[in-house]
C-alpha positions in Angstrom: 3.3 32.8 -43.0 0.2 34.2 -44.8 -2.6 31.8 -45.6 -3.7 31.8 -49.1 -7.1 33.3 -49.6 -8.9 34.8 -52.6 -10.2 38.2 -51.9 -13.5 38.6 -53.6 -12.9 35.2 -55.3 -14.8 33.8 -58.1 -17.0 30.7 -57.5 -15.2 27.4 -58.1 -16.1 25.6 -61.2 -15.2 22.3 -62.7 -12.4 22.1 -65.3 -13.7 23.7 -68.6 -12.2 22.9 -71.9 -11.0 25.8 -73.8 -12.4 25.4 -77.5 -9.9 25.6 -80.3 -11.8 28.6 -81.7 -12.3 30.4 -78.4 -10.3 33.6 -79.4 -12.3 35.6 -82.0 -12.4 39.0 -83.5 -14.9 41.1 -85.4 -14.1 42.1 -88.9 -14.6 45.8 -88.4 -14.4 48.1 -90.2 -14.3 47.1 -94.0 -14.2 49.3 -97.0 -17.9 49.0 -98.0 -21.0 47.2 -96.8 -24.0 47.0 -99.0 -24.6 48.4 -102.5 -22.8 51.8 -102.4 -24.6 52.9 -105.5 -28.0 52.3 -104.0 -27.4 52.4 -100.3 -30.5 51.4 -98.3 -29.5 53.1 -95.1 -26.3 55.2 -95.5 -23.4 55.0 -95.2 -22.4 52.1 -97.2 -19.0 53.5 -98.0 -17.1 53.2 -94.7 -13.5 53.7 -95.9 -12.2 51.2 -93.3 -8.7 49.9 -92.8 -9.7 46.3 -92.0 -8.1 44.7 -95.2 -4.8 46.3 -94.4 -4.7 44.4 -91.1 -5.3 40.6 -91.8 -1.7 39.8 -91.0 -2.0 41.7 -87.7 -5.3 39.9 -86.9 -3.8 36.5 -87.6 -0.7 37.4 -85.5 -2.9 38.5 -82.5 -4.0 34.8 -82.2 -7.6 35.2 -83.5 -9.1 32.0 -85.0 -12.8 32.9 -85.4 -13.8 36.1 -87.2 -17.3 37.5 -87.1 -18.6 39.5 -90.1 -21.6 41.2 -88.6 -22.8 44.1 -86.5 -25.2 46.9 -87.1 -23.9 47.9 -90.5 -24.1 44.5 -91.9 -27.7 44.2 -90.5 -29.1 47.5 -91.9 -27.4 47.0 -95.4 -27.3 43.6 -96.8 -23.7 42.8 -98.0 -23.4 42.0 -101.7 -22.3 38.6 -102.8 -18.9 39.9 -103.7 -18.5 41.4 -100.2 -19.4 38.1 -98.5 -17.0 36.0 -100.5 -14.1 38.6 -100.3 -14.5 38.6 -96.5 -14.6 34.8 -96.3 -11.6 34.4 -98.6 -9.6 37.1 -96.7 -10.2 35.4 -93.4 -9.5 31.9 -94.6 -6.4 33.0 -96.4 -4.8 33.7 -93.0 -6.0 30.4 -91.5 -9.0 31.7 -89.7 -12.7 30.7 -89.8 -15.5 33.2 -90.6 -18.8 33.6 -88.7 -21.4 35.1 -91.2 -24.4 37.2 -90.2 -27.5 37.3 -92.4 -29.4 40.7 -92.2 -32.9 41.1 -90.5 -33.1 44.8 -89.7 -36.6 44.6 -88.1 -38.1 42.6 -91.2 -36.5 44.7 -93.8 -35.0 41.4 -95.0 -36.8 38.0 -95.1 -36.1 34.4 -94.1 -36.2 33.7 -97.9 -33.3 36.1 -98.5 -31.3 34.7 -95.6 -31.8 31.2 -97.1 -30.5 32.4 -100.4 -27.4 33.8 -98.8 -26.7 30.4 -97.2 -27.3 28.8 -100.6 -25.0 31.1 -102.5 -22.1 30.9 -99.9 -22.4 27.2 -98.9 -23.8 25.5 -101.9 -23.1 27.6 -105.0 -19.6 28.7 -103.8 -19.0 25.6 -101.7 -17.5 27.7 -98.7 -19.2 25.5 -96.1 -19.5 28.3 -93.4 -20.4 26.6 -90.1 -21.5 29.3 -87.9 -24.4 31.8 -89.0 -25.8 34.6 -87.1 -29.3 36.1 -87.6 -29.7 39.8 -87.2 -28.0 42.1 -84.6 -29.0 43.4 -81.2 -32.7 43.1 -81.5 -33.3 44.9 -78.0 -31.3 47.9 -79.2 -31.6 48.1 -83.0 -35.3 47.0 -83.1 -36.3 48.1 -79.7 -37.6 44.5 -79.1 -38.3 44.0 -75.3 -39.8 40.6 -75.2 -38.8 37.0 -76.1 -41.8 36.6 -78.4 -40.7 39.4 -80.5 -37.3 37.7 -81.1 -38.6 34.2 -81.4 -41.0 35.3 -84.0 -38.2 35.9 -86.5 -35.4 33.6 -85.2 -37.5 30.5 -85.7 -38.5 31.0 -89.4 -35.1 32.2 -90.3 -33.3 29.3 -88.7 -35.7 26.8 -90.4 -35.3 28.3 -93.8 -31.4 28.5 -93.5 -31.2 24.9 -92.2 -33.4 23.6 -95.1 -30.8 24.8 -97.4 -27.9 23.5 -95.3 -28.7 21.3 -92.3 -25.1 21.1 -91.2 -24.9 24.7 -90.3 -25.1 26.1 -86.7 -27.1 29.1 -86.0 -26.0 31.6 -83.3 -28.5 34.1 -81.6 -30.2 36.2 -80.3 -27.2 38.6 -80.3 -28.7 40.8 -77.6 -26.9 44.1 -76.9 -26.2 43.1 -73.3 -27.2 40.0 -71.1 -30.8 41.0 -71.5 -32.7 38.6 -69.2 -36.1 39.9 -70.4 -35.3 38.4 -73.8 -32.9 35.6 -73.0 -34.9 33.9 -70.2 -37.9 33.4 -72.4 -36.0 32.1 -75.3 -34.2 29.5 -73.1 -37.3 28.3 -71.2 -37.7 24.6 -72.3 -41.1 24.2 -73.7 -42.2 27.7 -73.3 -44.0 29.7 -75.9 -40.8 31.4 -77.0 -38.3 28.5 -76.8 -35.8 28.6 -79.5 -33.6 25.7 -78.2 -35.9 22.9 -79.4 -36.6 21.5 -82.9 -38.7 22.8 -85.8 -41.3 20.8 -87.7 -38.5 19.3 -89.8 -36.7 18.0 -86.7 -33.8 20.5 -86.7 -32.7 22.6 -83.9 -33.5 26.2 -84.3 -30.5 27.6 -82.4 -27.2 26.1 -81.6 -25.4 28.8 -79.8 -27.0 31.3 -77.3 -25.2 34.7 -77.8 -25.1 38.2 -76.4 -22.8 41.2 -76.4 -21.0 42.8 -73.4 -19.9 46.4 -73.1 -20.0 47.1 -69.3 -19.1 50.8 -69.5 -20.0 53.8 -71.6 -16.8 55.8 -71.0 -17.7 57.4 -67.7 -16.2 54.6 -65.4 -13.6 55.1 -62.8 -10.5 52.9 -62.3 -12.1 51.4 -59.2 -15.2 50.5 -61.3 -12.9 48.8 -63.9 -11.1 46.7 -61.2 -14.3 45.5 -59.4 -16.9 45.3 -62.2 -16.7 41.9 -63.7 -16.9 39.8 -60.5 -19.5 42.2 -58.8 -23.2 40.9 -58.3 -25.1 40.8 -61.5 -22.1 41.3 -63.8 -20.4 39.1 -66.4 -19.4 36.3 -64.0 -22.9 35.9 -62.4 -24.6 36.3 -65.8 -22.6 33.4 -67.4 -23.3 31.1 -64.3 -26.9 31.9 -64.7 -26.8 31.3 -68.5 -25.1 28.0 -67.9 -27.8 26.7 -65.6 -30.5 27.6 -68.2 -28.4 26.0 -71.0 -28.1 22.8 -68.9 -31.9 22.8 -68.5 -32.5 23.2 -72.3 -30.0 20.4 -73.2 -31.6 18.0 -70.7 -35.2 18.9 -71.8 -34.4 18.5 -75.6 -32.0 15.6 -75.4 -29.2 17.8 -76.7 -26.0 15.8 -76.2 -22.4 15.7 -77.8 -22.0 17.9 -80.7 -25.7 18.8 -80.6 -25.4 20.4 -77.1 -26.3 24.0 -76.8 -23.3 26.3 -76.4 -22.7 29.9 -75.5 -20.9 32.7 -77.2 -20.0 36.5 -76.5 -19.8 37.8 -80.1 -19.1 41.5 -79.2 -17.1 42.5 -76.1 -14.8 45.3 -75.0 -14.4 47.5 -71.8 -16.9 50.1 -73.2 -18.7 51.0 -76.4 -17.2 54.4 -76.4 -14.3 56.1 -74.6 -13.9 59.1 -72.5 -12.9 61.9 -75.0 -9.5 62.1 -73.3 -8.7 58.4 -73.0 -5.1 57.3 -73.4 -2.6 54.8 -72.0 -3.2 56.0 -68.4 -7.1 56.3 -68.8 -9.6 53.6 -68.3 -11.0 52.9 -71.7 -10.1 51.0 -74.8 -7.0 53.0 -75.3 -5.7 52.3 -71.9 -3.4 49.7 -70.3 -5.9 48.7 -67.6 -8.5 48.5 -70.6 -6.3 45.6 -71.9 -6.2 43.9 -68.6 -10.0 44.3 -68.3 -10.3 42.5 -71.7 -8.0 39.7 -70.6 -10.3 39.4 -67.4 -13.3 39.2 -69.7 -11.7 36.4 -71.6 -10.5 34.6 -68.5 -14.0 34.6 -66.9 -15.5 33.5 -70.2 -13.1 30.5 -70.4 -13.8 29.6 -66.8 -17.5 29.4 -67.5 -17.2 27.4 -70.6 -18.0 30.0 -73.2 -17.5 28.4 -76.7 -16.1 31.5 -78.4 -15.8 35.2 -77.9 -15.3 38.0 -80.5 -13.8 41.2 -79.4 -15.1 44.4 -80.9 -13.1 45.2 -83.0 -10.0 45.4 -85.2 -9.7 49.1 -86.2 -12.3 52.0 -86.0 -13.1 55.6 -85.0 -12.1 59.0 -86.3 -11.9 60.4 -82.7 -10.7 59.2 -79.2 -14.3 58.4 -78.1 -14.9 56.1 -81.0 -11.4 54.6 -81.3 -12.2 51.3 -79.5 -10.5 48.8 -81.9 -7.4 46.9 -80.7 -5.4 48.7 -83.4 -5.3 52.5 -83.3 -7.2 53.9 -86.2 -5.0 56.9 -86.8 -1.4 55.5 -86.0 -1.7 51.9 -86.7 -0.3 51.2 -83.2 -1.2 48.0 -81.5 -2.9 48.9 -78.2 -2.6 47.0 -74.8 -6.0 45.5 -76.0 -4.2 43.8 -78.8 -1.2 42.5 -76.6 -3.4 41.3 -73.8 -5.5 39.4 -76.3 -2.5 37.9 -77.9 -0.9 37.1 -74.5 -3.9 34.8 -73.9 -4.5 33.5 -77.4 -0.9 32.5 -77.8 -0.7 30.6 -74.5 -4.2 29.4 -73.2 -5.0 26.0 -74.4 -6.5 22.8 -73.1 -8.5 23.2 -69.9 -9.2 26.2 -67.7 -7.4 25.6 -64.4 -8.8 27.2 -61.3 -6.5 29.7 -59.6 -6.8 31.9 -56.5 -4.9 34.9 -55.2 -4.9 37.1 -52.1 -4.8 40.6 -53.4 -7.9 42.6 -54.6 -6.1 44.6 -57.4 -4.5 41.4 -58.9 -6.3 39.2 -61.4 -5.1 35.7 -62.1 -6.1 33.0 -64.7 -4.6 29.7 -65.8 -4.8 26.8 -68.2 -3.4 23.4 -68.5 -2.9 20.8 -71.3 -0.8 17.8 -71.9 2.4 19.8 -72.2 2.1 23.2 -70.6 0.6 25.1 -67.5 0.0 28.7 -68.3 -0.5 31.3 -65.5 -1.5 34.9 -66.3 -1.0 37.4 -63.5 -2.2 41.1 -63.9 -1.2 43.7 -61.4 -3.7 46.7 -61.5 -2.0 48.6 -58.7 -1.1 52.1 -59.8 2.3 52.3 -57.9 2.9 49.0 -56.1 5.2 46.2 -57.4 4.4 42.7 -55.9 6.9 40.0 -55.0 4.8 36.9 -55.7 4.9 33.1 -55.3 2.9 30.8 -57.5 2.2 27.3 -56.3 1.1 24.9 -59.0 -1.3 22.9 -56.8 -3.9 23.8 -54.2 -1.5 23.4 -51.2 -0.6 26.4 -48.9 1.7 28.7 -50.7 5.0 29.1 -48.6 7.1 32.1 -47.8 6.3 35.8 -46.9 5.8 37.4 -50.4 2.7 39.5 -50.2 1.2 38.2 -53.4 0.3 34.3 -53.1 -1.2 32.5 -56.0 -2.4 28.9 -56.1 -3.2 27.0 -59.4 -5.1 23.8 -59.4 -2.6 22.0 -61.8 -1.6 19.1 -59.7 2.0 19.9 -59.5 3.9 20.4 -56.2 6.2 23.3 -57.3 6.5 26.9 -56.5 7.9 29.9 -58.4 8.7 33.3 -57.1 9.3 36.6 -58.9 8.3 40.2 -59.0 5.5 41.9 -61.1 5.6 45.6 -61.5 2.7 48.0 -60.9 0.5 48.1 -64.0 2.0 44.9 -65.4 0.9 41.7 -66.8 2.8 38.5 -67.2 2.2 35.0 -68.5 4.2 32.2 -67.0 4.6 29.0 -69.0 5.6 25.9 -67.1 6.2 22.4 -68.5 4.2 19.7 -66.8 6.9 19.0 -64.3 6.6 22.6 -63.2 9.8 24.0 -64.7 9.5 27.5 -66.2 10.0 27.3 -69.8 8.8 30.8 -71.0 7.9 34.2 -69.6 5.8 36.8 -71.5 6.1 40.3 -69.7 4.2 43.4 -70.6 3.8 46.6 -68.5 2.7 50.2 -68.9 6.1 51.7 -68.4 8.1 48.9 -69.7 6.5 48.3 -73.2 3.0 50.1 -73.7 4.5 53.6 -73.4 7.2 52.8 -75.8 4.8 51.1 -78.2 6.6 47.9 -77.9 5.2 44.4 -77.7 5.5 42.1 -74.7 9.0 40.7 -74.1 9.1 36.9 -74.4 11.9 35.1 -72.6 12.5 31.5 -73.4 14.2 29.2 -70.8 16.2 25.9 -71.1 15.2 22.8 -69.0 17.4 24.1 -66.3 15.6 27.4 -66.1 18.4 29.4 -67.5 17.4 32.3 -70.0 18.1 31.4 -73.6 16.6 34.3 -75.5 14.7 37.4 -75.1 12.5 38.4 -78.0 11.2 41.9 -78.6 10.6 42.7 -82.3 13.8 40.6 -83.0 16.8 40.5 -80.7 18.7 43.7 -80.9 22.5 43.3 -81.6 23.4 46.3 -79.3 22.7 47.7 -75.8 22.7 51.1 -74.4 23.6 52.8 -71.1 22.0 56.1 -70.1 23.7 58.2 -67.3 23.5 60.0 -65.1 20.2 58.7 -63.9 18.5 60.5 -62.3 19.5 63.4 -64.6 19.3 67.2 -64.3 18.7 67.5 -68.1 22.0 66.6 -69.6 22.7 62.9 -70.2 24.8 60.6 -72.1 23.5 57.6 -74.2 26.3 55.1 -74.7 25.9 52.3 -77.1 27.7 48.8 -77.1 27.1 47.4 -80.4 28.2 43.9 -81.7 28.0 45.4 -85.2 31.0 47.6 -86.0 29.0 49.2 -88.9 26.2 50.1 -86.6 26.2 54.0 -86.8 23.0 55.8 -87.4 20.2 55.1 -84.8 17.0 56.8 -84.0 16.7 58.1 -80.4 13.3 59.1 -78.9 12.3 60.1 -75.4 8.6 60.0 -74.4 6.7 60.7 -71.1 4.5 58.3 -69.4 1.5 59.3 -71.4 3.3 58.5 -74.7 4.0 62.2 -75.7 7.3 62.6 -77.7 9.6 65.2 -76.0 12.9 64.4 -77.9 13.5 62.8 -81.3 16.7 62.8 -83.3 18.9 60.4 -85.5 22.3 60.3 -84.0 25.5 58.8 -85.4 27.2 57.4 -82.3 30.5 57.7 -84.0 32.5 57.6 -80.7 29.9 55.0 -79.1 28.1 57.7 -77.3 26.1 60.8 -77.7 25.0 63.7 -75.5 21.4 64.8 -75.2 20.2 68.0 -73.6 16.6 67.8 -72.4 15.2 71.3 -72.9 14.3 73.5 -69.9 10.5 73.3 -70.7 10.5 69.6 -70.1 8.9 68.8 -66.7 10.5 66.6 -64.0 9.3 63.1 -64.0 9.9 59.6 -65.5 10.7 59.2 -69.2 11.3 56.3 -71.6 14.5 56.5 -73.7 13.9 54.4 -76.9 16.8 53.8 -79.3 15.9 52.1 -82.6 18.5 50.7 -85.2 18.2 50.9 -89.0 16.8 47.2 -89.1 14.1 48.3 -86.5 15.5 46.5 -83.4 14.7 48.4 -80.3 16.2 49.0 -76.8 14.4 50.9 -74.1 15.6 52.4 -70.8 13.8 54.4 -68.1 15.2 57.6 -66.8 14.2 60.1 -64.1 14.5 63.9 -64.9 15.1 65.7 -61.6 16.1 69.3 -62.0 16.9 71.3 -58.8 
C-alpha cells in the first residue's frame, strides 16, 4: 500500500470561506471607452465584442464584473458608458466593480468624486466596489509606496465623502510588487493606506494586485511547477495575508470593516506565443485552462475575497487572443470551461486536499450539502487510476494516484482520469457521488464541446449525461483503427432523423473532413484522403437540433 503524501504540497491552512462573489471577470473589450469624438489618448473606438457575450459571461458562473484596465484609465468613460456597463452587468444578475481614472494625475480626486456622485447618488446605482487607477508601477512607472499613497489617499477620501458606504480597491499593481505593497501595508508607516483619514473613514478596503506569471515564452514544465514554486502566487498570498492581519490588528478593523484581498486581473500570461493552440501552453491551450483553475484554487485556499480573470474576448492575432472566448470564432476556450467548472461547484469553505503526484493538481470545497473535488491531470500521455478519500485517513488500495480531502467523511471513491483531463466530483455530505463533471483535451476540447456532466441517483446509478442537450442518437465508427475507409453507423431514436453533419478533426483542432450526410440506411461510408497523416482523430456528428456525439478513431495506414 502506498502511503499518501503530497509531492511539493502547499502549506496547510485553516478552512477559508469562499465568498459568494469570488468568481469574477473583466468587462473587456467593449465597443468604446471615452469620448470617441475627442479621444484624449487614442484609440477610444475599440470595436469590441463584449456586449455580444453577456449571456456567455453569466453562464460561465461569473458574479463580479470589473470595468477597468488601462483603456478606462487613460480615457475617462462617459456617463453613458458607465451606466450602460452597469445596467448590462446587472441585467444578467452580476455585480459591477467600477474603476475611476487617474492616469498619472491626468484626472483628479474631484472628478473621481463626481463619478461616484453621478452613479451612486444621481442615478441611484449603489455600486459597492470602486477602484482607483490601474497598474501604477507599470502605467505610471511609480516605484515607491509614497508615489501611490500620494494619490490613493486623496482620491479615497473624496470618493467616500460622497458615499461613505463604498469600498475602495487598490493599489492595482501590475504584479505582486513588494516595493509598493509593503509600504502601503505597514501600519502607522508614512505610506500606510489601511488606516483612517481625517474624517474617520478607512482609505482602502481591499488590497489588490494583478497576476500574469508568464509572457508567452514559458515551457510546459514551467506551467506545471510555477504557482507553488518559491516566491510565486502561493507564497505571495501567504505573505500578503500576514501583512493584512497586522493592518487589521493595528487599526482595529474587524467584521465587515476587515481589510480583504483581491486579484483583479489574472491569466496564465499577458500575451501568448504566436503559435499557441490547444496543445500549447498559453491562454488558448488546455493546460492554460488548468493553470487558471490552479490560480483560482490557490486564491480560495488563501482567503482571497474575489478574483477577476482577464478577460472575456480580445485580440486580433494569436498572441493577443487571451480572453476566455476566442475573438475570431466565438469558441469557448478551456479557460472558460475550467473557470465554469469551479464557479458552478465550489461553494462554502475551502477544504484542504493532498495528492501524491507532481503532475496532478487537486482542490476541494465543502458546504452544508456538498463536497466538491477538482482533479486535474497534467500528464501528456499517462492516464491515472485514482482513489479519493473524503477524510485525512490513509488512502487504501494500489491506485497510483491517491487523494485525501479534509471533509470529515470516511468514504473512498475510485475512478480513472485521462491524460490532459480535468474532473469535478460532487458528493453529498454522506460521501455518495451525485455528479461528475468531466473535461479533457481529446474528449471535449478538441471537439469544441463543453464538459460532460453526469448526474447520479442516491444509489450511485447514472441518471443523465448532459452535453449541449442529450442526443437522441448514438453512433458507431468502424473499423477502428482504420486504414482510411470507415463506416459511421447511426442508431437514432427519431425515425425522421436523416441529415446530420459529420466532421473529423485532428488533435490540434484542424478540420480534415466535413460533409452533411443523409444516413438513409442508417450508415454512411467515409474515405479519408491519402494526404491525411496517420494519428488520432475525433469524429464529430451533429444533428439538425445541434445535439452532438463524438468518437475517437485511429488512422493507421500500412
